[in-house]
Backbone and ligand atoms as CSV (ligand in chain L), in Angstrom:
chain,resi,resn,atom,element,x,y,z
A,1,MET,N,N,14.055,13.620,12.188
A,1,MET,CA,C,12.751,14.261,12.407
A,1,MET,C,C,12.417,15.237,11.277
A,2,ARG,N,N,13.415,16.082,10.915
A,2,ARG,CA,C,13.163,17.059,9.846
A,2,ARG,C,C,12.852,16.319,8.542
A,3,ASP,N,N,13.621,15.241,8.286
A,3,ASP,CA,C,13.382,14.450,7.081
A,3,ASP,C,C,11.972,13.881,7.088
A,4,SER,N,N,11.528,13.418,8.246
A,4,SER,CA,C,10.183,12.848,8.327
A,4,SER,C,C,9.141,13.912,8.023
A,5,VAL,N,N,9.327,15.107,8.563
A,5,VAL,CA,C,8.354,16.183,8.310
A,5,VAL,C,C,8.313,16.480,6.815
A,6,GLU,N,N,9.490,16.575,6.202
A,6,GLU,CA,C,9.519,16.908,4.770
A,6,GLU,C,C,8.866,15.810,3.929
A,7,ALA,N,N,9.153,14.557,4.271
A,7,ALA,CA,C,8.571,13.448,3.498
A,7,ALA,C,C,7.049,13.417,3.663
A,8,LEU,N,N,6.589,13.657,4.878
A,8,LEU,CA,C,5.141,13.668,5.104
A,8,LEU,C,C,4.494,14.848,4.383
A,9,GLU,N,N,5.166,15.990,4.422
A,9,GLU,CA,C,4.617,17.174,3.753
A,9,GLU,C,C,4.447,16.884,2.245
A,10,ALA,N,N,5.479,16.274,1.644
A,10,ALA,CA,C,5.410,15.954,0.207
A,10,ALA,C,C,4.255,14.982,-0.061
A,11,LEU,N,N,4.089,13.993,0.826
A,11,LEU,CA,C,2.995,13.029,0.644
A,11,LEU,C,C,1.637,13.735,0.738
A,12,PHE,N,N,1.510,14.675,1.675
A,12,PHE,CA,C,0.217,15.353,1.853
A,12,PHE,C,C,-0.068,16.311,0.687
A,13,ILE,N,N,0.961,16.926,0.157
A,13,ILE,CA,C,0.746,17.800,-1.012
A,13,ILE,C,C,0.222,16.960,-2.179
A,14,GLU,N,N,0.878,15.818,-2.388
A,14,GLU,CA,C,0.465,14.929,-3.491
A,14,GLU,C,C,-0.961,14.431,-3.248
A,15,THR,N,N,-1.270,14.103,-1.995
A,15,THR,CA,C,-2.605,13.595,-1.657
A,15,THR,C,C,-3.668,14.664,-1.907
A,16,GLY,N,N,-3.349,15.894,-1.516
A,16,GLY,CA,C,-4.298,16.992,-1.727
A,16,GLY,C,C,-4.603,17.178,-3.208
A,17,LYS,N,N,-3.571,17.081,-4.034
A,17,LYS,CA,C,-3.769,17.238,-5.493
A,17,LYS,C,C,-4.628,16.086,-6.033
A,18,ALA,N,N,-4.267,14.865,-5.621
A,18,ALA,CA,C,-5.013,13.690,-6.112
A,18,ALA,C,C,-6.478,13.774,-5.675
A,19,HIS,N,N,-6.696,14.233,-4.452
A,19,HIS,CA,C,-8.072,14.362,-3.964
A,19,HIS,C,C,-8.830,15.409,-4.776
A,20,HIS,N,N,-8.160,16.502,-5.063
A,20,HIS,CA,C,-8.828,17.554,-5.828
A,20,HIS,C,C,-9.222,17.041,-7.216
A,21,GLU,N,N,-8.318,16.271,-7.807
A,21,GLU,CA,C,-8.638,15.713,-9.135
A,21,GLU,C,C,-9.814,14.738,-9.049
A,22,ALA,N,N,-9.814,13.921,-7.994
A,22,ALA,CA,C,-10.898,12.936,-7.846
A,22,ALA,C,C,-12.240,13.628,-7.625
A,23,PHE,N,N,-12.204,14.823,-7.019
A,23,PHE,CA,C,-13.455,15.530,-6.700
A,23,PHE,C,C,-13.565,16.825,-7.503
A,24,ILE,N,N,-13.087,16.752,-8.745
A,24,ILE,CA,C,-13.059,17.957,-9.580
A,24,ILE,C,C,-14.479,18.481,-9.826
A,25,ALA,N,N,-15.436,17.538,-9.876
A,25,ALA,CA,C,-16.827,17.933,-10.159
A,25,ALA,C,C,-17.364,18.877,-9.083
A,26,THR,N,N,-16.864,18.728,-7.844
A,26,THR,CA,C,-17.334,19.598,-6.753
A,26,THR,C,C,-16.248,20.600,-6.355
A,27,ASP,N,N,-15.263,20.766,-7.224
A,27,ASP,CA,C,-14.127,21.659,-6.955
A,27,ASP,C,C,-13.431,21.283,-5.640
A,28,GLY,N,N,-13.298,19.992,-5.408
A,28,GLY,CA,C,-12.568,19.502,-4.238
A,28,GLY,C,C,-13.428,19.318,-3.001
A,29,ALA,N,N,-14.656,19.788,-3.032
A,29,ALA,CA,C,-15.498,19.677,-1.830
A,29,ALA,C,C,-15.867,18.212,-1.589
A,30,ASP,N,N,-15.644,17.755,-0.366
A,30,ASP,CA,C,-15.915,16.358,-0.006
A,30,ASP,C,C,-15.978,16.291,1.518
A,31,PRO,N,N,-17.176,16.223,2.067
A,31,PRO,CA,C,-17.294,16.244,3.536
A,31,PRO,C,C,-16.600,15.045,4.206
A,32,ASP,N,N,-16.413,13.962,3.457
A,32,ASP,CA,C,-15.759,12.775,4.031
A,32,ASP,C,C,-14.294,12.677,3.615
A,33,TRP,N,N,-13.667,13.815,3.380
A,33,TRP,CA,C,-12.287,13.800,2.885
A,33,TRP,C,C,-11.327,13.005,3.778
A,34,PRO,N,N,-11.482,12.998,5.146
A,34,PRO,CA,C,-10.486,12.238,5.939
A,34,PRO,C,C,-10.460,10.757,5.557
A,35,ILE,N,N,-11.614,10.226,5.160
A,35,ILE,CA,C,-11.663,8.800,4.779
A,35,ILE,C,C,-10.865,8.597,3.482
A,36,TRP,N,N,-11.094,9.484,2.541
A,36,TRP,CA,C,-10.385,9.373,1.253
A,36,TRP,C,C,-8.876,9.540,1.490
A,37,TYR,N,N,-8.508,10.547,2.300
A,37,TYR,CA,C,-7.084,10.788,2.574
A,37,TYR,C,C,-6.436,9.576,3.250
A,38,ALA,N,N,-7.150,9.002,4.223
A,38,ALA,CA,C,-6.579,7.865,4.960
A,38,ALA,C,C,-6.328,6.690,4.011
A,39,ASP,N,N,-7.296,6.441,3.144
A,39,ASP,CA,C,-7.120,5.337,2.188
A,39,ASP,C,C,-5.940,5.611,1.255
A,40,HIS,N,N,-5.840,6.857,0.818
A,40,HIS,CA,C,-4.799,7.202,-0.153
A,40,HIS,C,C,-3.392,7.091,0.450
A,41,VAL,N,N,-3.242,7.492,1.732
A,41,VAL,CA,C,-1.887,7.524,2.321
A,41,VAL,C,C,-1.511,6.231,3.034
A,42,GLN,N,N,-2.487,5.342,3.262
A,42,GLN,CA,C,-2.209,4.224,4.186
A,42,GLN,C,C,-0.947,3.436,3.821
A,43,ALA,N,N,-0.782,3.106,2.538
A,43,ALA,CA,C,0.413,2.322,2.172
A,43,ALA,C,C,1.694,3.162,2.277
A,44,PRO,N,N,1.778,4.334,1.618
A,44,PRO,CA,C,3.048,5.071,1.681
A,44,PRO,C,C,3.404,5.600,3.070
A,45,ILE,N,N,2.397,5.913,3.882
A,45,ILE,CA,C,2.704,6.521,5.184
A,45,ILE,C,C,3.322,5.489,6.138
A,46,ALA,N,N,3.053,4.209,5.871
A,46,ALA,CA,C,3.598,3.164,6.756
A,46,ALA,C,C,5.126,3.221,6.796
A,47,LYS,N,N,5.731,3.668,5.696
A,47,LYS,CA,C,7.201,3.735,5.668
A,47,LYS,C,C,7.724,4.961,6.416
A,48,LEU,N,N,6.844,5.936,6.688
A,48,LEU,CA,C,7.302,7.200,7.279
A,48,LEU,C,C,7.048,7.285,8.781
A,49,LEU,N,N,6.126,6.468,9.281
A,49,LEU,CA,C,5.804,6.521,10.712
A,49,LEU,C,C,6.478,5.353,11.432
A,50,THR,N,N,6.594,5.487,12.737
A,50,THR,CA,C,7.317,4.473,13.503
A,50,THR,C,C,6.571,3.139,13.536
A,51,ASP,N,N,5.248,3.204,13.682
A,51,ASP,CA,C,4.459,1.966,13.754
A,51,ASP,C,C,3.419,1.948,12.637
A,52,ASP,N,N,2.817,0.765,12.432
A,52,ASP,CA,C,1.696,0.684,11.493
A,52,ASP,C,C,0.450,1.258,12.152
A,53,HIS,N,N,-0.431,1.839,11.329
A,53,HIS,CA,C,-1.675,2.387,11.880
A,53,HIS,C,C,-2.844,1.930,11.044
A,54,THR,N,N,-3.950,1.662,11.728
A,54,THR,CA,C,-5.144,1.213,11.006
A,54,THR,C,C,-5.732,2.391,10.234
A,55,ARG,N,N,-6.611,2.027,9.322
A,55,ARG,CA,C,-7.317,3.034,8.537
A,55,ARG,C,C,-8.079,3.977,9.487
A,56,THR,N,N,-8.722,3.399,10.487
A,56,THR,CA,C,-9.489,4.216,11.444
A,56,THR,C,C,-8.580,5.207,12.171
A,57,GLU,N,N,-7.414,4.738,12.608
A,57,GLU,CA,C,-6.488,5.649,13.303
A,57,GLU,C,C,-6.088,6.810,12.394
A,58,LEU,N,N,-5.854,6.499,11.136
A,58,LEU,CA,C,-5.446,7.567,10.206
A,58,LEU,C,C,-6.598,8.549,9.971
A,59,ILE,N,N,-7.809,8.022,9.856
A,59,ILE,CA,C,-8.966,8.920,9.668
A,59,ILE,C,C,-9.071,9.866,10.867
A,60,VAL,N,N,-8.977,9.304,12.071
A,60,VAL,CA,C,-9.072,10.131,13.292
A,60,VAL,C,C,-7.935,11.155,13.321
A,61,ALA,N,N,-6.735,10.726,12.926
A,61,ALA,CA,C,-5.585,11.642,12.939
A,61,ALA,C,C,-5.816,12.810,11.978
A,62,PHE,N,N,-6.394,12.524,10.813
A,62,PHE,CA,C,-6.680,13.617,9.873
A,62,PHE,C,C,-7.728,14.575,10.442
A,63,VAL,N,N,-8.755,14.015,11.066
A,63,VAL,CA,C,-9.794,14.873,11.663
A,63,VAL,C,C,-9.162,15.750,12.757
A,64,ASP,N,N,-8.343,15.147,13.613
A,64,ASP,CA,C,-7.694,15.904,14.700
A,64,ASP,C,C,-6.731,16.950,14.140
A,65,ALA,N,N,-5.978,16.567,13.098
A,65,ALA,CA,C,-5.009,17.508,12.515
A,65,ALA,C,C,-5.740,18.735,11.965
A,66,ALA,N,N,-6.889,18.488,11.335
A,66,ALA,CA,C,-7.655,19.610,10.770
A,66,ALA,C,C,-8.136,20.540,11.877
A,67,ALA,N,N,-8.617,19.958,12.980
A,67,ALA,CA,C,-9.109,20.782,14.088
A,67,ALA,C,C,-7.966,21.580,14.715
A,68,GLU,N,N,-6.817,20.931,14.903
A,68,GLU,CA,C,-5.651,21.611,15.493
A,68,GLU,C,C,-5.159,22.724,14.567
A,69,HIS,N,N,-5.153,22.441,13.286
A,69,HIS,CA,C,-4.703,23.434,12.304
A,69,HIS,C,C,-5.581,24.678,12.402
A,70,GLN,N,N,-6.890,24.436,12.447
A,70,GLN,CA,C,-7.834,25.547,12.528
A,70,GLN,C,C,-7.622,26.344,13.807
A,71,ALA,N,N,-7.400,25.625,14.915
A,71,ALA,CA,C,-7.295,26.289,16.216
A,71,ALA,C,C,-5.949,26.962,16.431
A,72,ARG,N,N,-4.871,26.336,15.929
A,72,ARG,CA,C,-3.540,26.809,16.321
A,72,ARG,C,C,-2.827,27.600,15.263
A,73,ALA,N,N,-3.033,27.273,13.983
A,73,ALA,CA,C,-2.224,27.945,12.951
A,73,ALA,C,C,-2.952,27.974,11.616
A,74,PRO,N,N,-4.140,28.610,11.565
A,74,PRO,CA,C,-4.917,28.555,10.323
A,74,PRO,C,C,-4.206,29.180,9.128
A,75,ASP,N,N,-3.200,30.045,9.402
A,75,ASP,CA,C,-2.499,30.700,8.285
A,75,ASP,C,C,-1.355,29.851,7.731
A,76,GLU,N,N,-0.947,28.824,8.461
A,76,GLU,CA,C,0.157,27.987,7.983
A,76,GLU,C,C,-0.377,27.026,6.909
A,77,PRO,N,N,0.378,26.823,5.811
A,77,PRO,CA,C,-0.091,25.866,4.807
A,77,PRO,C,C,-0.391,24.511,5.455
A,78,TRP,N,N,-1.581,23.975,5.117
A,78,TRP,CA,C,-2.017,22.761,5.827
A,78,TRP,C,C,-1.053,21.591,5.658
A,79,PRO,N,N,-0.407,21.333,4.469
A,79,PRO,CA,C,0.454,20.139,4.382
A,79,PRO,C,C,1.609,20.183,5.383
A,80,LYS,N,N,2.163,21.368,5.587
A,80,LYS,CA,C,3.280,21.478,6.543
A,80,LYS,C,C,2.763,21.249,7.965
A,81,PHE,N,N,1.645,21.898,8.290
A,81,PHE,CA,C,1.112,21.742,9.647
A,81,PHE,C,C,0.762,20.277,9.917
A,82,TYR,N,N,0.055,19.642,8.968
A,82,TYR,CA,C,-0.328,18.237,9.156
A,82,TYR,C,C,0.928,17.356,9.296
A,83,ALA,N,N,1.969,17.652,8.510
A,83,ALA,CA,C,3.196,16.841,8.573
A,83,ALA,C,C,3.803,16.934,9.977
A,84,LYS,N,N,3.857,18.149,10.527
A,84,LYS,CA,C,4.423,18.306,11.881
A,84,LYS,C,C,3.515,17.605,12.904
A,85,TYR,N,N,2.214,17.733,12.691
A,85,TYR,CA,C,1.263,17.121,13.616
A,85,TYR,C,C,1.419,15.593,13.624
A,86,PHE,N,N,1.483,14.993,12.439
A,86,PHE,CA,C,1.646,13.531,12.362
A,86,PHE,C,C,2.973,13.095,12.987
A,87,CYS,N,N,4.020,13.887,12.767
A,87,CYS,CA,C,5.324,13.535,13.354
A,87,CYS,C,C,5.251,13.559,14.868
A,88,GLU,N,N,4.651,14.627,15.399
A,88,GLU,CA,C,4.555,14.728,16.861
A,88,GLU,C,C,3.732,13.577,17.424
A,89,ARG,N,N,2.714,13.192,16.672
A,89,ARG,CA,C,1.808,12.152,17.187
A,89,ARG,C,C,2.362,10.745,16.995
A,90,TYR,N,N,3.077,10.529,15.897
A,90,TYR,CA,C,3.399,9.151,15.539
A,90,TYR,C,C,4.877,8.806,15.354
A,91,VAL,N,N,5.719,9.800,15.122
A,91,VAL,CA,C,7.114,9.432,14.873
A,91,VAL,C,C,7.867,9.474,16.197
A,92,CYS,N,N,8.349,8.318,16.628
A,92,CYS,CA,C,9.041,8.266,17.914
A,92,CYS,C,C,10.512,8.545,17.704
A,93,GLU,N,N,11.000,9.427,18.506
A,93,GLU,CA,C,12.436,9.687,18.492
A,93,GLU,C,C,13.098,8.608,19.333
A,94,PRO,N,N,14.174,8.000,18.822
A,94,PRO,CA,C,14.763,6.877,19.555
A,94,PRO,C,C,15.268,7.261,20.947
A,95,ASP,N,N,15.694,8.524,21.092
A,95,ASP,CA,C,16.262,8.914,22.392
A,95,ASP,C,C,15.260,9.709,23.234
A,96,GLU,N,N,13.972,9.592,22.931
A,96,GLU,CA,C,12.992,10.413,23.642
A,96,GLU,C,C,12.883,10.017,25.119
A,97,ARG,N,N,12.825,11.059,25.970
A,97,ARG,CA,C,12.606,10.839,27.401
A,97,ARG,C,C,11.296,11.523,27.799
A,98,LEU,N,N,10.587,10.921,28.730
A,98,LEU,CA,C,9.287,11.474,29.137
A,98,LEU,C,C,9.341,11.910,30.594
A,99,ALA,N,N,8.730,13.068,30.868
A,99,ALA,CA,C,8.610,13.527,32.255
A,99,ALA,C,C,7.192,14.058,32.448
A,100,LEU,N,N,6.588,13.710,33.581
A,100,LEU,CA,C,5.232,14.187,33.858
A,100,LEU,C,C,5.291,15.220,34.989
A,101,TYR,N,N,4.827,16.429,34.681
A,101,TYR,CA,C,4.650,17.454,35.702
A,101,TYR,C,C,3.262,17.212,36.294
A,102,TYR,N,N,3.215,17.006,37.602
A,102,TYR,CA,C,1.943,16.612,38.207
A,102,TYR,C,C,1.842,17.133,39.631
A,103,ALA,N,N,0.623,17.045,40.164
A,103,ALA,CA,C,0.395,17.307,41.593
A,103,ALA,C,C,-0.300,16.067,42.141
A,104,PRO,N,N,0.117,15.614,43.327
A,104,PRO,CA,C,-0.337,14.295,43.789
A,104,PRO,C,C,-1.834,14.171,44.014
A,105,THR,N,N,-2.529,15.274,44.348
A,105,THR,CA,C,-3.972,15.120,44.618
A,105,THR,C,C,-4.847,15.553,43.442
A,106,CYS,N,N,-4.244,15.956,42.364
A,106,CYS,CA,C,-5.016,16.409,41.192
A,106,CYS,C,C,-5.648,15.199,40.508
A,107,PRO,N,N,-6.978,15.170,40.383
A,107,PRO,CA,C,-7.628,13.983,39.799
A,107,PRO,C,C,-7.222,13.726,38.345
A,108,PHE,N,N,-6.951,14.795,37.605
A,108,PHE,CA,C,-6.528,14.606,36.203
A,108,PHE,C,C,-5.149,13.944,36.157
A,109,CYS,N,N,-4.283,14.366,37.100
A,109,CYS,CA,C,-2.939,13.775,37.177
A,109,CYS,C,C,-3.032,12.302,37.576
A,110,ILE,N,N,-3.934,12.034,38.511
A,110,ILE,CA,C,-4.058,10.650,38.998
A,110,ILE,C,C,-4.467,9.726,37.854
A,111,ARG,N,N,-5.357,10.222,36.984
A,111,ARG,CA,C,-5.757,9.419,35.823
A,111,ARG,C,C,-4.544,9.084,34.952
A,112,VAL,N,N,-3.704,10.090,34.725
A,112,VAL,CA,C,-2.511,9.862,33.881
A,112,VAL,C,C,-1.544,8.913,34.599
A,113,LEU,N,N,-1.364,9.130,35.900
A,113,LEU,CA,C,-0.436,8.272,36.660
A,113,LEU,C,C,-0.878,6.807,36.608
A,114,ARG,N,N,-2.184,6.601,36.666
A,114,ARG,CA,C,-2.695,5.211,36.605
A,114,ARG,C,C,-2.342,4.563,35.268
A,115,VAL,N,N,-2.465,5.343,34.191
A,115,VAL,CA,C,-2.165,4.784,32.859
A,115,VAL,C,C,-0.668,4.495,32.738
A,116,ILE,N,N,0.154,5.381,33.286
A,116,ILE,CA,C,1.606,5.160,33.262
A,116,ILE,C,C,1.939,3.855,33.990
A,117,GLU,N,N,1.287,3.677,35.140
A,117,GLU,CA,C,1.543,2.457,35.912
A,117,GLU,C,C,1.031,1.222,35.154
A,118,GLU,N,N,-0.163,1.352,34.615
A,118,GLU,CA,C,-0.767,0.219,33.892
A,118,GLU,C,C,0.106,-0.222,32.713
A,119,LEU,N,N,0.647,0.763,31.988
A,119,LEU,CA,C,1.433,0.427,30.797
A,119,LEU,C,C,2.898,0.116,31.134
A,120,GLY,N,N,3.291,0.405,32.384
A,120,GLY,CA,C,4.668,0.125,32.807
A,120,GLY,C,C,5.696,0.976,32.068
A,121,ILE,N,N,5.358,2.263,31.874
A,121,ILE,CA,C,6.246,3.138,31.096
A,121,ILE,C,C,7.247,3.833,32.018
A,122,ASP,N,N,8.426,4.074,31.452
A,122,ASP,CA,C,9.463,4.778,32.210
A,122,ASP,C,C,9.250,6.287,32.037
A,123,VAL,N,N,8.628,6.909,33.034
A,123,VAL,CA,C,8.357,8.355,32.979
A,123,VAL,C,C,8.882,8.972,34.263
A,124,GLU,N,N,9.680,10.025,34.136
A,124,GLU,CA,C,10.163,10.718,35.345
A,124,GLU,C,C,9.011,11.542,35.913
A,125,LEU,N,N,8.736,11.395,37.199
A,125,LEU,CA,C,7.607,12.114,37.800
A,125,LEU,C,C,8.109,13.380,38.491
A,126,ARG,N,N,7.551,14.524,38.076
A,126,ARG,CA,C,7.991,15.811,38.616
A,126,ARG,C,C,6.833,16.477,39.350
A,127,ASN,N,N,6.857,16.320,40.669
A,127,ASN,CA,C,5.804,16.870,41.519
A,127,ASN,C,C,6.012,18.387,41.669
A,128,VAL,N,N,5.088,19.162,41.104
A,128,VAL,CA,C,5.284,20.630,41.108
A,128,VAL,C,C,5.025,21.243,42.478
A,129,TRP,N,N,4.389,20.486,43.367
A,129,TRP,CA,C,4.191,21.004,44.725
A,129,TRP,C,C,5.418,20.744,45.594
A,130,ALA,N,N,6.147,19.699,45.254
A,130,ALA,CA,C,7.287,19.321,46.101
A,130,ALA,C,C,8.550,20.052,45.701
A,131,ASP,N,N,8.602,20.520,44.454
A,131,ASP,CA,C,9.851,21.127,43.975
A,131,ASP,C,C,9.536,22.383,43.144
A,132,ASP,N,N,9.912,23.541,43.693
A,132,ASP,CA,C,9.628,24.822,43.010
A,132,ASP,C,C,10.256,24.878,41.624
A,133,LYS,N,N,11.404,24.190,41.495
A,133,LYS,CA,C,12.103,24.214,40.201
A,133,LYS,C,C,11.175,23.661,39.098
A,134,PHE,N,N,10.486,22.574,39.400
A,134,PHE,CA,C,9.595,21.969,38.393
A,134,PHE,C,C,8.440,22.922,38.068
A,135,ARG,N,N,7.911,23.562,39.117
A,135,ARG,CA,C,6.795,24.488,38.897
A,135,ARG,C,C,7.261,25.659,38.024
A,136,GLU,N,N,8.441,26.164,38.320
A,136,GLU,CA,C,8.974,27.303,37.543
A,136,GLU,C,C,9.223,26.917,36.091
A,137,GLU,N,N,9.785,25.724,35.882
A,137,GLU,CA,C,10.019,25.252,34.499
A,137,GLU,C,C,8.710,25.201,33.723
A,138,LEU,N,N,7.696,24.681,34.413
A,138,LEU,CA,C,6.386,24.518,33.776
A,138,LEU,C,C,5.787,25.880,33.411
A,139,VAL,N,N,5.844,26.811,34.359
A,139,VAL,CA,C,5.268,28.144,34.110
A,139,VAL,C,C,6.044,28.838,32.990
A,140,GLU,N,N,7.346,28.658,32.986
A,140,GLU,CA,C,8.139,29.310,31.937
A,140,GLU,C,C,7.772,28.757,30.541
A,141,ALA,N,N,7.584,27.449,30.478
A,141,ALA,CA,C,7.295,26.841,29.176
A,141,ALA,C,C,5.855,27.051,28.742
A,142,ARG,N,N,4.931,27.019,29.707
A,142,ARG,CA,C,3.506,26.987,29.334
A,142,ARG,C,C,2.761,28.271,29.677
A,143,GLY,N,N,3.405,29.133,30.515
A,143,GLY,CA,C,2.731,30.373,30.910
A,143,GLY,C,C,1.730,30.165,32.028
A,144,ARG,N,N,1.617,28.944,32.531
A,144,ARG,CA,C,0.702,28.646,33.633
A,144,ARG,C,C,1.159,27.369,34.335
A,145,ALA,N,N,0.610,27.154,35.544
A,145,ALA,CA,C,1.090,26.001,36.327
A,145,ALA,C,C,0.121,24.835,36.270
A,146,THR,N,N,-0.825,24.865,35.359
A,146,THR,CA,C,-1.821,23.784,35.299
A,146,THR,C,C,-1.149,22.439,34.999
A,147,VAL,N,N,-1.538,21.451,35.788
A,147,VAL,CA,C,-1.033,20.089,35.591
A,147,VAL,C,C,-2.221,19.170,35.326
A,148,PRO,N,N,-2.029,18.027,34.672
A,148,PRO,CA,C,-0.753,17.426,34.265
A,148,PRO,C,C,-0.259,17.968,32.922
A,149,VAL,N,N,1.077,17.913,32.769
A,149,VAL,CA,C,1.717,18.191,31.481
A,149,VAL,C,C,2.802,17.134,31.278
A,150,LEU,N,N,2.780,16.525,30.108
A,150,LEU,CA,C,3.810,15.533,29.772
A,150,LEU,C,C,4.865,16.238,28.919
A,151,ARG,N,N,6.108,16.121,29.330
A,151,ARG,CA,C,7.201,16.712,28.543
A,151,ARG,C,C,7.963,15.595,27.835
A,152,CYS,N,N,8.064,15.720,26.500
A,152,CYS,CA,C,8.762,14.709,25.701
A,152,CYS,C,C,10.015,15.381,25.147
A,153,THR,N,N,11.158,14.930,25.600
A,153,THR,CA,C,12.411,15.579,25.221
A,153,THR,C,C,13.304,14.617,24.457
A,154,SER,N,N,13.845,15.092,23.346
A,154,SER,CA,C,14.839,14.299,22.618
A,154,SER,C,C,15.829,15.275,22.001
A,155,ARG,N,N,16.776,14.725,21.278
A,155,ARG,CA,C,17.807,15.568,20.664
A,155,ARG,C,C,17.170,16.626,19.764
A,156,ASN,N,N,16.075,16.253,19.087
A,156,ASN,CA,C,15.487,17.136,18.084
A,156,ASN,C,C,14.271,17.929,18.537
A,157,ARG,N,N,13.735,17.607,19.686
A,157,ARG,CA,C,12.543,18.361,20.066
A,157,ARG,C,C,12.321,18.353,21.578
A,158,ASP,N,N,11.563,19.343,21.987
A,158,ASP,CA,C,11.191,19.471,23.393
A,158,ASP,C,C,9.718,19.854,23.387
A,159,ARG,N,N,8.869,18.864,23.595
A,159,ARG,CA,C,7.440,19.079,23.410
A,159,ARG,C,C,6.719,19.009,24.751
A,160,TRP,N,N,5.847,19.987,25.004
A,160,TRP,CA,C,5.083,20.025,26.254
A,160,TRP,C,C,3.630,19.720,25.910
A,161,MET,N,N,3.115,18.632,26.461
A,161,MET,CA,C,1.763,18.215,26.096
A,161,MET,C,C,0.827,18.359,27.298
A,162,PRO,N,N,-0.107,19.346,27.264
A,162,PRO,CA,C,-1.086,19.480,28.356
A,162,PRO,C,C,-2.307,18.597,28.089
A,163,GLU,N,N,-3.257,18.647,28.977
A,163,GLU,CA,C,-4.558,17.973,28.848
A,163,GLU,C,C,-4.449,16.469,29.097
A,164,SER,N,N,-5.013,16.062,30.226
A,164,SER,CA,C,-4.909,14.653,30.613
A,164,SER,C,C,-5.430,13.708,29.521
A,165,ALA,N,N,-6.543,14.071,28.867
A,165,ALA,CA,C,-7.102,13.154,27.853
A,165,ALA,C,C,-6.126,12.992,26.682
A,166,ASP,N,N,-5.483,14.088,26.283
A,166,ASP,CA,C,-4.516,14.002,25.172
A,166,ASP,C,C,-3.296,13.175,25.584
A,167,ILE,N,N,-2.847,13.384,26.824
A,167,ILE,CA,C,-1.665,12.644,27.309
A,167,ILE,C,C,-1.964,11.142,27.326
A,168,ILE,N,N,-3.135,10.815,27.848
A,168,ILE,CA,C,-3.498,9.386,27.940
A,168,ILE,C,C,-3.608,8.772,26.548
A,169,ARG,N,N,-4.230,9.497,25.647
A,169,ARG,CA,C,-4.357,8.969,24.281
A,169,ARG,C,C,-2.987,8.752,23.655
A,170,TYR,N,N,-2.093,9.741,23.853
A,170,TYR,CA,C,-0.741,9.640,23.299
A,170,TYR,C,C,-0.013,8.417,23.881
A,171,LEU,N,N,-0.074,8.263,25.203
A,171,LEU,CA,C,0.633,7.149,25.843
A,171,LEU,C,C,0.067,5.810,25.386
A,172,ARG,N,N,-1.243,5.734,25.278
A,172,ARG,CA,C,-1.842,4.466,24.838
A,172,ARG,C,C,-1.454,4.167,23.387
A,173,GLU,N,N,-1.498,5.191,22.538
A,173,GLU,CA,C,-1.139,4.953,21.134
A,173,GLU,C,C,0.302,4.485,21.006
A,174,ARG,N,N,1.154,5.055,21.843
A,174,ARG,CA,C,2.577,4.714,21.718
A,174,ARG,C,C,2.966,3.437,22.415
A,175,PHE,N,N,2.372,3.189,23.585
A,175,PHE,CA,C,2.922,2.117,24.429
A,175,PHE,C,C,1.993,0.940,24.666
A,176,GLU,N,N,0.723,1.079,24.293
A,176,GLU,CA,C,-0.169,-0.040,24.580
A,176,GLU,C,C,0.112,-1.175,23.612
A,177,THR,N,N,0.278,-2.349,24.161
A,177,THR,CA,C,0.507,-3.524,23.317
A,177,THR,C,C,-0.516,-4.568,23.704
A,178,ALA,N,N,-0.602,-5.618,22.920
A,178,ALA,CA,C,-1.587,-6.663,23.221
A,178,ALA,C,C,-1.394,-7.175,24.644
A,179,SER,N,N,-0.135,-7.226,25.104
A,179,SER,CA,C,0.106,-7.830,26.422
A,179,SER,C,C,-0.279,-6.911,27.578
A,180,ASN,N,N,-0.255,-5.578,27.396
A,180,ASN,CA,C,-0.663,-4.744,28.523
A,180,ASN,C,C,-2.017,-4.077,28.300
A,181,SER,N,N,-2.697,-4.460,27.209
A,181,SER,CA,C,-4.024,-3.902,26.961
A,181,SER,C,C,-5.004,-4.461,27.980
A,182,ALA,N,N,-5.882,-3.566,28.495
A,182,ALA,CA,C,-6.862,-3.990,29.512
A,182,ALA,C,C,-7.948,-4.863,28.890
A,183,GLU,N,N,-8.122,-4.754,27.558
A,183,GLU,CA,C,-9.233,-5.482,26.920
A,183,GLU,C,C,-8.830,-6.891,26.554
L,1,GSH,N1,N,-8.493,19.915,31.394
L,1,GSH,C1,C,-7.285,19.743,32.170
L,1,GSH,C2,C,-7.585,20.167,33.610
L,1,GSH,C3,C,-6.332,20.238,34.466
L,1,GSH,C4,C,-6.594,20.964,35.785
L,1,GSH,O1,O,-7.639,21.614,35.994
L,1,GSH,N2,N,-5.611,20.860,36.716
L,1,GSH,C5,C,-5.710,21.543,37.960
L,1,GSH,C6,C,-5.388,20.593,39.117
L,1,GSH,S1,S,-6.654,19.361,39.332
L,1,GSH,C7,C,-4.630,22.613,38.073
L,1,GSH,O2,O,-3.495,22.408,37.687
L,1,GSH,N3,N,-5.011,23.766,38.608
L,1,GSH,C8,C,-4.056,24.822,38.903
L,1,GSH,C9,C,-3.794,25.756,37.776
L,1,GSH,O3,O,-4.443,25.680,36.707
L,1,GSH,O4,O,-2.905,26.614,37.940
L,1,GSH,C10,C,-6.803,18.295,32.071
L,1,GSH,O5,O,-7.653,17.406,31.871
L,1,GSH,O6,O,-5.598,18.054,32.160
């Protein structure tokens, strides 16, 4: 994981420089920079991420990374932040385990549960109403008991992902295949 972050960071630093040179006339200003970045990284990034990604997926990932960077860590150098963001989004840890903290009548949780069932994913279900231990773990990690939260645990990381829409997008990106796609 650390190696992946470092390799991605180096790629993004190089990309930023190349982009600046390409847009030297505007001192790097380019409102469509995610498109340029996606095109520039598409070939080399394929070796660093777990799966192949379309140009569109990469453009969206750059747009999302920029928004997250602005919201969560505007002072952190962007190549490092983007590298961690891409790793969290796309690099699968081989030993990763998933657990969903949920409440059975919560409509947001039900949406996530339906996607888990549809994709046939192995996710441990942790009902925070049925077991105080799960609720306490959640509050300790997140500072609040809002559900759903997907916990992704592996040897190298312990990531807590809130927001049903983000969880669903993550699960679909990782686990949706032609055979279980609804379309
Ligand atoms: N925007 C969130 C909304 C989640 C939400 O409002 N969950 C409610 C249950 S339906 C909850 O946990 N409320 C209790 C709390 O926030 O402590 C999402 O889509 O996941």
